[in-house]
OpenMM code with the backbone's topology and positions (N, CA, C; nanometers):
from openmm import Vec3, app, unit

residues = "MET PRO ILE LEU GLY LEU ASN PHE ASP ALA VAL HIS ALA GLU LYS LYS LYS GLU LEU SER PRO PRO LEU LYS ILE ASN THR SER VAL GLU ILE VAL SER VAL SER LYS GLU ASP SER PHE PHE SER ASN LYS ASP GLU SER VAL LEU LYS PHE ASN PHE GLU PHE SER LEU VAL PHE ASP PRO LYS ASP VAL ALA GLU LEU VAL LEU LYS GLY HIS ILE HIS TYR LEU GLY LYS SER LYS ASP ASN ASP LYS VAL LEU SER THR TRP LYS LYS ASP LYS LYS PHE PRO PRO GLU LEU THR ARG GLN LEU VAL ASN MET ILE LEU MET LYS ALA ASN ILE LYS ALA LEU ILE VAL GLY GLN GLU VAL GLY LEU PRO PRO HIS ILE ARG MET PRO LEU ILE ASN LYS ALA".split()
positions = [
    Vec3(-12.6910, 10.5700, 0.9345),
    Vec3(-12.7518, 10.6973, 0.9026),
    Vec3(-12.8865, 10.6738, 0.8339),
    Vec3(-12.9689, 10.7760, 0.8280),
    Vec3(-13.1058, 10.7538, 0.7822),
    Vec3(-13.1276, 10.7626, 0.6312),
    Vec3(-13.2303, 10.6926, 0.5927),
    Vec3(-13.2851, 10.7103, 0.4586),
    Vec3(-13.3779, 10.8313, 0.4675),
    Vec3(-13.3551, 10.9289, 0.3825),
    Vec3(-13.4355, 11.0512, 0.3870),
    Vec3(-13.5697, 11.0338, 0.3173),
    Vec3(-13.5741, 10.9487, 0.2150),
    Vec3(-13.6994, 10.9286, 0.1445),
    Vec3(-13.6836, 10.8426, 0.0222),
    Vec3(-13.7962, 10.7918, -0.0253),
    Vec3(-13.8037, 10.7130, -0.1484),
    Vec3(-13.9101, 10.7746, -0.2357),
    Vec3(-13.8765, 10.7953, -0.3624),
    Vec3(-13.9721, 10.8491, -0.4591),
    Vec3(-13.9728, 10.7625, -0.5832),
    Vec3(-14.0900, 10.7510, -0.6455),
    Vec3(-14.1013, 10.6799, -0.7719),
    Vec3(-14.0890, 10.7805, -0.8855),
    Vec3(-14.0146, 10.7413, -0.9888),
    Vec3(-13.9934, 10.8266, -1.1049),
    Vec3(-14.0691, 10.7772, -1.2278),
    Vec3(-14.0957, 10.6464, -1.2341),
    Vec3(-14.1663, 10.5896, -1.3494),
    Vec3(-14.2416, 10.4651, -1.3045),
    Vec3(-14.3605, 10.4479, -1.3600),
    Vec3(-14.4450, 10.3319, -1.3312),
    Vec3(-14.4933, 10.2764, -1.4645),
    Vec3(-14.4725, 10.1468, -1.4852),
    Vec3(-14.5173, 10.0823, -1.6084),
    Vec3(-14.5831, 9.9493, -1.5721),
    Vec3(-14.7062, 9.9298, -1.6139),
    Vec3(-14.7765, 9.8034, -1.5934),
    Vec3(-14.8460, 9.7666, -1.7230),
    Vec3(-14.8303, 9.6405, -1.7628),
    Vec3(-14.8897, 9.5964, -1.8878),
    Vec3(-14.9302, 9.4501, -1.8779),
    Vec3(-15.0562, 9.4242, -1.9135),
    Vec3(-15.1041, 9.2869, -1.9261),
    Vec3(-15.1095, 9.2586, -2.0753),
    Vec3(-15.0187, 9.1717, -2.1224),
    Vec3(-15.0044, 9.1465, -2.2655),
    Vec3(-15.1026, 9.0424, -2.3166),
    Vec3(-15.1416, 8.9490, -2.2290),
    Vec3(-15.2369, 8.8436, -2.2626),
    Vec3(-15.3214, 8.8147, -2.1396),
    Vec3(-15.4293, 8.7403, -2.1601),
    Vec3(-15.5083, 8.6975, -2.0445),
    Vec3(-15.4254, 8.6017, -1.9602),
    Vec3(-15.4354, 8.6169, -1.8303),
    Vec3(-15.3593, 8.5332, -1.7384),
    Vec3(-15.4362, 8.4062, -1.7067),
    Vec3(-15.3626, 8.2962, -1.6982),
    Vec3(-15.4254, 8.1705, -1.6599),
    Vec3(-15.3254, 8.0870, -1.5806),
    Vec3(-15.3764, 8.0058, -1.4882),
    Vec3(-15.2863, 7.9235, -1.4073),
    Vec3(-15.2227, 7.8137, -1.4909),
    Vec3(-15.1085, 7.7612, -1.4521),
    Vec3(-15.0278, 7.8068, -1.3379),
    Vec3(-14.9534, 7.9344, -1.3746),
    Vec3(-14.9404, 8.0219, -1.2779),
    Vec3(-14.8783, 8.1516, -1.3003),
    Vec3(-14.7625, 8.1682, -1.2030),
    Vec3(-14.6474, 8.2033, -1.2546),
    Vec3(-14.5304, 8.2290, -1.1720),
    Vec3(-14.4977, 8.3769, -1.1838),
    Vec3(-14.4682, 8.4392, -1.0705),
    Vec3(-14.4357, 8.5813, -1.0700),
    Vec3(-14.2925, 8.5973, -1.0209),
    Vec3(-14.2072, 8.6483, -1.1077),
    Vec3(-14.0666, 8.6711, -1.0738),
    Vec3(-14.0467, 8.8163, -1.0321),
    Vec3(-13.9898, 8.8349, -0.9141),
    Vec3(-13.9658, 8.9679, -0.8596),
    Vec3(-13.8163, 8.9973, -0.8607),
    Vec3(-13.7808, 9.1195, -0.8982),
    Vec3(-13.6401, 9.1579, -0.8866),
    Vec3(-13.6285, 9.3022, -0.8398),
    Vec3(-13.5220, 9.3266, -0.7647),
    Vec3(-13.4876, 9.4606, -0.7177),
    Vec3(-13.3431, 9.4843, -0.7583),
    Vec3(-13.3190, 9.5977, -0.8225),
    Vec3(-13.1831, 9.6273, -0.8681),
    Vec3(-13.1513, 9.7744, -0.8432),
    Vec3(-13.0352, 9.7984, -0.7840),
    Vec3(-12.9829, 9.9346, -0.7762),
    Vec3(-12.9117, 9.9582, -0.9088),
    Vec3(-12.9543, 10.0581, -0.9850),
    Vec3(-12.8980, 10.0776, -1.1186),
    Vec3(-12.7892, 10.1847, -1.1234),
    Vec3(-12.7921, 10.2795, -1.0298),
    Vec3(-12.6863, 10.3800, -1.0256),
    Vec3(-12.6849, 10.4493, -0.8899),
    Vec3(-12.5707, 10.5102, -0.8605),
    Vec3(-12.5524, 10.5833, -0.7350),
    Vec3(-12.4784, 10.7124, -0.7671),
    Vec3(-12.5224, 10.8208, -0.7053),
    Vec3(-12.4537, 10.9487, -0.7246),
    Vec3(-12.4621, 11.0308, -0.5963),
    Vec3(-12.3709, 11.1269, -0.5845),
    Vec3(-12.3712, 11.2181, -0.4709),
    Vec3(-12.4594, 11.3362, -0.5073),
    Vec3(-12.5356, 11.3859, -0.4108),
    Vec3(-12.6264, 11.4987, -0.4366),
    Vec3(-12.6048, 11.6090, -0.3343),
    Vec3(-12.6226, 11.7305, -0.3792),
    Vec3(-12.6229, 11.8433, -0.2868),
    Vec3(-12.7582, 11.8460, -0.2176),
    Vec3(-12.7566, 11.8748, -0.0876),
    Vec3(-12.8820, 11.8766, -0.0131),
    Vec3(-12.8701, 11.9696, 0.1061),
    Vec3(-12.9800, 12.0318, 0.1421),
    Vec3(-12.9801, 12.1155, 0.2609),
    Vec3(-12.9805, 12.0307, 0.3878),
    Vec3(-13.0001, 11.8981, 0.3749),
    Vec3(-12.9939, 11.8081, 0.4901),
    Vec3(-12.8500, 11.7838, 0.5347),
    Vec3(-12.7559, 11.7975, 0.4419),
    Vec3(-12.6173, 11.7638, 0.4738),
    Vec3(-12.5421, 11.8850, 0.5274),
    Vec3(-12.4325, 11.8555, 0.5967),
    Vec3(-12.3439, 11.9605, 0.6450),
    Vec3(-12.2020, 11.9239, 0.6034),
    Vec3(-12.1008, 11.9865, 0.6627),
    Vec3(-11.9635, 11.9602, 0.6169),
    Vec3(-11.9188, 11.8174, 0.6459),
    Vec3(-11.9770, 11.7507, 0.7448),
    Vec3(-11.9378, 11.6137, 0.7805),
    Vec3(-12.0279, 11.5078, 0.7178),
    Vec3(-12.1384, 11.5521, 0.6572),
    Vec3(-12.2340, 11.4569, 0.6008),
    Vec3(-12.2591, 11.4876, 0.4535),
    Vec3(-12.3069, 11.3852, 0.3825),
    Vec3(-12.3438, 11.4041, 0.2432),
    Vec3(-12.4632, 11.3138, 0.2114),
    Vec3(-12.5235, 11.3403, 0.0978),
    Vec3(-12.6410, 11.2636, 0.0564),
    Vec3(-12.6064, 11.1849, -0.0702),
    Vec3(-12.6411, 11.0557, -0.0677),
    Vec3(-12.6278, 10.9722, -0.1862),
    Vec3(-12.7658, 10.9461, -0.2433),
    Vec3(-12.7734, 10.9427, -0.3753),
    Vec3(-12.8981, 10.9106, -0.4446),
    Vec3(-12.8800, 10.7739, -0.5103),
    Vec3(-12.9619, 10.6784, -0.4678),
    Vec3(-12.9598, 10.5432, -0.5218),
    Vec3(-13.0789, 10.5272, -0.6160),
    Vec3(-13.0541, 10.5115, -0.7450),
    Vec3(-13.1607, 10.4862, -0.8412),
    Vec3(-13.1857, 10.3356, -0.8475),
    Vec3(-13.3130, 10.2965, -0.8441),
    Vec3(-13.3454, 10.1546, -0.8416),
    Vec3(-13.4536, 10.1196, -0.9423),
    Vec3(-13.4652, 9.9890, -0.9657),
    Vec3(-13.5731, 9.9351, -1.0480),
    Vec3(-13.6296, 9.8120, -0.9776),
    Vec3(-13.7598, 9.8126, -0.9590),
    Vec3(-13.8338, 9.6998, -0.9009),
    Vec3(-13.9201, 9.6446, -1.0129),
    Vec3(-13.9102, 9.5148, -1.0380),
    Vec3(-13.9912, 9.4608, -1.1476),
    Vec3(-14.0569, 9.3289, -1.1099),
    Vec3(-14.1742, 9.3097, -1.1669),
    Vec3(-14.2496, 9.1848, -1.1565),
    Vec3(-14.2735, 9.1363, -1.2986),
    Vec3(-14.2364, 9.0112, -1.3252),
    Vec3(-14.2620, 8.9521, -1.4559),
    Vec3(-14.3512, 8.8302, -1.4326),
    Vec3(-14.4660, 8.8305, -1.4983),
    Vec3(-14.5640, 8.7235, -1.4835),
    Vec3(-14.5399, 8.6214, -1.5943),
    Vec3(-14.5063, 8.4975, -1.5551),
    Vec3(-14.4797, 8.3896, -1.6500),
    Vec3(-14.5912, 8.2875, -1.6409),
    Vec3(-14.6210, 8.2069, -1.7368),
    Vec3(-14.5303, 8.1690, -1.8447),
    Vec3(-14.5320, 8.2695, -1.9589),
    Vec3(-14.4244, 8.2719, -2.0269),
    Vec3(-14.4080, 8.3479, -2.1521),
    Vec3(-14.4318, 8.4973, -2.1362),
    Vec3(-14.3926, 8.5526, -2.0238),
    Vec3(-14.3950, 8.6978, -2.0089),
    Vec3(-14.5320, 8.7571, -2.0467),
    Vec3(-14.6387, 8.7088, -1.9813),
    Vec3(-14.7742, 8.7531, -2.0158),
    Vec3(-14.8098, 8.8906, -1.9582),
    Vec3(-14.7342, 8.9335, -1.8563),
    Vec3(-14.7590, 9.0644, -1.7966),
    Vec3(-14.6326, 9.1104, -1.7254),
    Vec3(-14.6220, 9.2426, -1.7090),
    Vec3(-14.5080, 9.2957, -1.6347),
    Vec3(-14.5475, 9.4243, -1.5637),
    Vec3(-14.4763, 9.4504, -1.4563),
    Vec3(-14.4956, 9.5735, -1.3815),
    Vec3(-14.3560, 9.6207, -1.3401),
    Vec3(-14.3211, 9.7423, -1.3758),
    Vec3(-14.1888, 9.7964, -1.3457),
    Vec3(-14.2050, 9.9308, -1.2757),
    Vec3(-14.1368, 9.9452, -1.1633),
    Vec3(-14.1337, 10.0711, -1.0895),
    Vec3(-13.9892, 10.1185, -1.0848),
    Vec3(-13.9650, 10.2406, -1.1279),
    Vec3(-13.8322, 10.2997, -1.1185),
    Vec3(-13.8393, 10.4145, -1.0191),
    Vec3(-13.7337, 10.4303, -0.9424),
    Vec3(-13.7347, 10.5370, -0.8439),
    Vec3(-13.5975, 10.5613, -0.7868),
    Vec3(-13.5949, 10.6377, -0.6786),
    Vec3(-13.4679, 10.6675, -0.6132),
    Vec3(-13.4875, 10.6833, -0.4630),
    Vec3(-13.3780, 10.6601, -0.3928),
    Vec3(-13.3719, 10.6770, -0.2472),
    Vec3(-13.2628, 10.7786, -0.2168),
    Vec3(-13.2933, 10.8719, -0.1283),
    Vec3(-13.1912, 10.9634, -0.0774),
    Vec3(-13.1466, 10.9123, 0.0593),
    Vec3(-13.0154, 10.9034, 0.0749),
    Vec3(-12.9558, 10.8463, 0.1959),
    Vec3(-12.8534, 10.9444, 0.2533),
    Vec3(-12.8683, 10.9763, 0.3816),
    Vec3(-12.7768, 11.0693, 0.4492),
    Vec3(-12.6742, 10.9896, 0.5281),
    Vec3(-12.5473, 11.0201, 0.5066),
    Vec3(-12.4416, 10.9505, 0.5798),
    Vec3(-12.3211, 11.0387, 0.5993),
    Vec3(-12.2258, 10.9893, 0.6759),
    Vec3(-12.1001, 11.0616, 0.6938),
    Vec3(-12.0300, 11.0702, 0.5586),
    Vec3(-11.9750, 11.1853, 0.5284),
    Vec3(-11.9127, 11.2080, 0.3977),
    Vec3(-11.8064, 11.1040, 0.3649),
    Vec3(-11.7210, 11.0716, 0.4617),
    Vec3(-11.6134, 10.9751, 0.4344),
    Vec3(-11.6718, 10.8363, 0.4066),
    Vec3(-11.7793, 10.7983, 0.4778),
    Vec3(-11.8438, 10.6690, 0.4533),
    Vec3(-11.9121, 10.6672, 0.3169),
    Vec3(-11.9797, 10.7760, 0.2840),
    Vec3(-12.0479, 10.7841, 0.1543),
    Vec3(-11.9483, 10.7839, 0.0384),
    Vec3(-11.8328, 10.8493, 0.0578),
    Vec3(-11.7299, 10.8474, -0.0460),
    Vec3(-11.6807, 10.7049, -0.0690),
    Vec3(-11.6661, 10.6297, 0.0398),
    Vec3(-11.6219, 10.4903, 0.0285),
    Vec3(-11.7289, 10.4060, -0.0416),
    Vec3(-11.8559, 10.4278, -0.0081),
    Vec3(-11.9660, 10.3565, -0.0737),
    Vec3(-11.9658, 10.3853, -0.2228),
    Vec3(-11.9495, 10.5116, -0.2574),
    Vec3(-11.9505, 10.5525, -0.3982),
    Vec3(-11.8333, 10.4914, -0.4756),
    Vec3(-11.7157, 10.4914, -0.4172),
    Vec3(-11.6000, 10.4347, -0.4880),
    Vec3(-11.6126, 10.2829, -0.5011),
    Vec3(-11.6641, 10.2162, -0.3987),
    Vec3(-11.6857, 10.0707, -0.4073),
    Vec3(-11.7896, 10.0391, -0.5135),
    Vec3(-11.8945, 10.1197, -0.5206),
    Vec3(-11.9975, 10.0989, -0.6226),
    Vec3(-11.9376, 10.1133, -0.7629),
    Vec3(-11.8592, 10.2166, -0.7828),
    Vec3(-11.8001, 10.2398, -0.9149),
    Vec3(-11.7070, 10.1258, -0.9553),
    Vec3(-11.6397, 10.0658, -0.8558),
    Vec3(-11.5440, 9.9595, -0.8848),
    Vec3(-11.6111, 9.8214, -0.8950),
    Vec3(-11.6963, 9.7868, -0.7965),
    Vec3(-11.7497, 9.6502, -0.7854),
    Vec3(-11.9018, 9.6378, -0.7982),
    Vec3(-11.9724, 9.7509, -0.8023),
    Vec3(-12.1194, 9.7492, -0.8036),
    Vec3(-12.1755, 9.6787, -0.6799),
    Vec3(-12.1121, 9.7033, -0.5636),
    Vec3(-12.1561, 9.6437, -0.4368),
    Vec3(-12.1597, 9.7498, -0.3282),
    Vec3(-12.2313, 9.7152, -0.2176),
    Vec3(-12.2414, 9.8006, -0.1000),
    Vec3(-12.2135, 9.7188, 0.0245),
    Vec3(-12.1874, 9.7862, 0.1369),
    Vec3(-12.1767, 9.7128, 0.2632),
    Vec3(-12.3102, 9.6416, 0.2928),
    Vec3(-12.3053, 9.5234, 0.3543),
    Vec3(-12.4276, 9.4452, 0.3791),
    Vec3(-12.5376, 9.5212, 0.4542),
    Vec3(-12.5014, 9.5993, 0.5538),
    Vec3(-12.6033, 9.6713, 0.6311),
    Vec3(-12.6732, 9.7765, 0.5454),
    Vec3(-12.5990, 9.8465, 0.4621),
    Vec3(-12.6586, 9.9459, 0.3726),
    Vec3(-12.7483, 9.8768, 0.2707),
    Vec3(-12.7019, 9.7665, 0.2157),
    Vec3(-12.7825, 9.6894, 0.1197),
    Vec3(-12.9139, 9.6478, 0.1832),
    Vec3(-12.9070, 9.5977, 0.3067),
    Vec3(-13.0287, 9.5555, 0.3784),
    Vec3(-13.1256, 9.6719, 0.3937),
    Vec3(-13.0772, 9.7875, 0.4345),
    Vec3(-13.1633, 9.9051, 0.4523),
    Vec3(-13.2282, 9.9472, 0.3213),
    Vec3(-13.1496, 9.9547, 0.2151),
    Vec3(-13.2020, 9.9990, 0.0864),
    Vec3(-13.3049, 9.9017, 0.0303),
    Vec3(-13.2704, 9.7736, 0.0277),
    Vec3(-13.3614, 9.6740, -0.0301),
    Vec3(-13.4889, 9.6632, 0.0525),
    Vec3(-13.4786, 9.6669, 0.1848),
    Vec3(-13.5996, 9.6613, 0.2681),
    Vec3(-13.6913, 9.7801, 0.2420),
    Vec3(-13.6343, 9.8995, 0.2262),
    Vec3(-13.7159, 10.0181, 0.1975),
    Vec3(-13.7831, 10.0044, 0.0613),
    Vec3(-13.7070, 9.9587, -0.0385),
    Vec3(-13.7640, 9.9410, -0.1720),
    Vec3(-13.8770, 9.8392, -0.1681),
    Vec3(-13.8541, 9.7255, -0.1040),
    Vec3(-13.9573, 9.6215, -0.0974),
    Vec3(-14.0828, 9.6715, -0.0257),
    Vec3(-14.0643, 9.7442, 0.0840),
    Vec3(-14.1795, 9.7932, 0.1602),
    Vec3(-14.2665, 9.8871, 0.0755),
    Vec3(-14.2042, 9.9838, 0.0110),
    Vec3(-14.2801, 10.0824, -0.0663),
    Vec3(-14.3260, 10.0279, -0.2021),
    Vec3(-14.2375, 9.9554, -0.2707),
    Vec3(-14.2694, 9.9094, -0.4060),
    Vec3(-14.3755, 9.7990, -0.4059),
    Vec3(-14.3747, 9.7113, -0.3069),
    Vec3(-14.4775, 9.6072, -0.3024),
    Vec3(-14.6169, 9.6679, -0.2874),
    Vec3(-14.6288, 9.7703, -0.2052),
    Vec3(-14.7586, 9.8368, -0.1875),
    Vec3(-14.8009, 9.9059, -0.3169),
    Vec3(-14.7083, 9.9795, -0.3780),
    Vec3(-14.7395, 10.0492, -0.5031),
    Vec3(-14.7745, 9.9485, -0.6125),
    Vec3(-14.7016, 9.8364, -0.6190),
    Vec3(-14.7265, 9.7347, -0.7215),
    Vec3(-14.8647, 9.6712, -0.7037),
    Vec3(-14.9089, 9.6503, -0.5811),
    Vec3(-15.0436, 9.5976, -0.5580),
    Vec3(-15.1496, 9.6930, -0.6132),
    Vec3(-15.1328, 9.8206, -0.5872),
    Vec3(-15.2302, 9.9210, -0.6312),
    Vec3(-15.2304, 9.9331, -0.7839),
    Vec3(-15.1122, 9.9489, -0.8416),
    Vec3(-15.1016, 9.9651, -0.9873),
    Vec3(-15.1462, 9.8372, -1.0586),
    Vec3(-15.1046, 9.7224, -1.0073),
    Vec3(-15.1430, 9.5952, -1.0675),
    Vec3(-15.2935, 9.5750, -1.0690),
    Vec3(-15.3585, 9.6169, -0.9634),
    Vec3(-15.5042, 9.6051, -0.9560),
    Vec3(-15.5707, 9.6879, -1.0665),
    Vec3(-15.5144, 9.8014, -1.0991),
    Vec3(-15.5707, 9.8894, -1.2016),
    Vec3(-15.5702, 9.8266, -1.3407),
    Vec3(-15.4730, 9.7380, -1.3674),
    Vec3(-15.4666, 9.6743, -1.4997),
    Vec3(-15.5080, 9.5268, -1.4942),
    Vec3(-15.5626, 9.4835, -1.3819),
    Vec3(-15.6166, 9.3489, -1.3719),
    Vec3(-15.5146, 9.2396, -1.3451),
    Vec3(-15.4062, 9.2731, -1.2752),
    Vec3(-15.3068, 9.1723, -1.2398),
    Vec3(-15.3388, 9.1157, -1.1013),
    Vec3(-15.3151, 8.9859, -1.0814),
    Vec3(-15.3383, 8.9295, -0.9492),
    Vec3(-15.2321, 8.9791, -0.8506),
    Vec3(-15.2625, 8.9744, -0.7211),
    Vec3(-15.1615, 9.0156, -0.6223),
    Vec3(-15.0361, 8.9292, -0.6357),
    Vec3(-14.9216, 8.9915, -0.6250),
    Vec3(-14.7946, 8.9196, -0.6371),
    Vec3(-14.7424, 8.8707, -0.5019),
    Vec3(-14.8072, 8.9125, -0.3942),
    Vec3(-14.7724, 8.8639, -0.2608),
    Vec3(-14.8969, 8.8023, -0.1983),
    Vec3(-14.8750, 8.7085, -0.1113),
    Vec3(-14.9863, 8.6379, -0.0479),
    Vec3(-15.0613, 8.7332, 0.0447),
    Vec3(-15.1912, 8.7426, 0.0240),
    Vec3(-15.2742, 8.8285, 0.1060),
    Vec3(-15.3316, 8.7469, 0.2216),
    Vec3(-15.3461, 8.8076, 0.3386),
    Vec3(-15.4024, 8.7319, 0.4519),
    Vec3(-15.5492, 8.6995, 0.4285),
    Vec3(-15.5885, 8.5771, 0.4647),
    Vec3(-15.7264, 8.5309, 0.4516),
    Vec3(-15.7691, 8.4641, 0.5814),
    Vec3(-15.8985, 8.4683, 0.6084),
    Vec3(-15.9537, 8.3968, 0.7234),
    Vec3(-16.0071, 8.2642, 0.6727),
    Vec3(-15.9626, 8.1566, 0.7353),
    Vec3(-16.0080, 8.0228, 0.6982),
    Vec3(-16.1322, 7.9849, 0.7771),
    Vec3(-16.2042, 7.8834, 0.7247),
    Vec3(-16.3186, 7.8312, 0.7974),
    Vec3(-16.2724, 7.7710, 0.9288),
    Vec3(-16.3560, 7.7843, 1.0316),
    Vec3(-16.3207, 7.7280, 1.1637),
    Vec3(-16.3441, 7.5798, 1.1675),
] * unit.nanometer
topology = app.Topology()
chain = topology.addChain("A")
for resn in residues:
    res = topology.addResidue(resn, chain)
    for name in ("N", "CA", "C"):
        topology.addAtom(name, app.Element.getBySymbol(name[0]), res)
């Protein structure tokens, strides 16, 4: 079933000290909570789940800068499948592999772009390798 959308709820970027090489950037993506939501997209056989997430970049050594994006994804699925996802989450904090792949890929696609833009505003280097043309 489809992901209906991804929205950011909070953006935090901070450069605590001047950055100098060598620089390591640690990236993490975490689903922090899941809940069922009422939506005009759903019908009696379908329901919408809201997945709250946190995407973070920590610039090391010694935590010299950080960028955190918090947001949520709305996901439309069959009610019985969504109920099973919700109960598994409450018990084990896990999802089926295919759902996990869809959610994390969507977060990475949107959050990496937003992180590049926000990071540039506070003087952080790109956290992903940018394409370059080499000498011939």
